[in-house]
C-alpha positions, 0 to 999 in steps of 0.5 A: 554471457552469449555476445547476442544476448546481453541478459543473463537469461535466468533474469527472464522469470524474475522481470516477468513476475515484476511486470506483473506486480510485486514478487514475495519471497514467501510465494516462491523461494526459488524466484526470489533466489533468481531475482537477487542473483540477478538483480544487477542486470534487472535494474539495467534491463527496468532503468531503459524504461523509466523503471526502479526495482526496489527490493527490500531483502529484509521484509522479502518482496520487491516490485518496479517503481517509476524512477526519477529522472536524473538531472538534466534528463528528460522524464519517460512517459510512465509505465506505472500510473498513480492512484488517486484514493478516496478519503476513507480508503486513504485513512483506513490505510494510514491508520493501518500503517501506523497500527503497524508503526506501533506494533514493531516498536513494541516489538512484537508479532511482525504479522498485524491481524486485525478484526474488521470490528478493531478497524472500524473502531480505529476508523469511524471517529473520523467518518461523518457520524452514523446511526447505523452500525450495520451500515458502517460495517458495510461500508468499512468492508467495501473500502477494505475489499478495495484496499485488498485489491491494491494488495496492501491486506488480505483476508485470513482463509475461514476467517473472513472477519479478520485482516492481515496487513502486508508489511509491503505497506511500509514501503508504500506509506513513508516515515515522513508520511507517517510522521505528519499523520498525527496533526493531520488526523487531528485536523480532520477530526476538527474540521468533522467536528465542525461539520457535525456542529454545523449539520452539514455532515452527511453520509458521503465519506468524502474528504473533509478537508476537501483537498488531498492531503490525506492521499497516500502517494501510490505509485506502482500498486503491489498487485499480485499473488500474495498467497493465503493466510 
């Protein structure tokens, strides 16, 4: 290694790709190989910026997340901002993560593909009642578009009604959060039913809890080229 160049030059491509978003093994195997080979240098490089390399070799993706300060260390300004998600977007993300966990537990196909209709059926029991099915589908599609922008899902080419859930969602909705999901959803559903009984529910699709408990902890988001389905 050149004394004037403290880091190997072959980590430049992986670093640039990581700064733009998530690196997926399936999209660029050569780039992934460079990242795996140079991961220690990448970790050292991003550490000084308050970032941490998150690399999942089993699932085949990597991204940069904010590094938690060590004891006695002053936190650095965040390079990666957090996103506050609306209740229905958080809800859909949580239910998709739950569905993925169920499919994994059953040992089924690792690719989770659902229709917009199936997702609507999953979600609508936790949203204010609506007598207009077409309007409900339009709203669900709007929320799905936002989730696609976050990088957690993609619409299959030639089948716009089909959604594939990207497996990196597992990393952003952790197991502990998921284990508490059932109780949270019961609380939200009970609250929603109370609102419906009192006639106070509307079609605004706001968080019926009035709080942020449902929000998924989104740090860096998995944007970037995810390829086609």
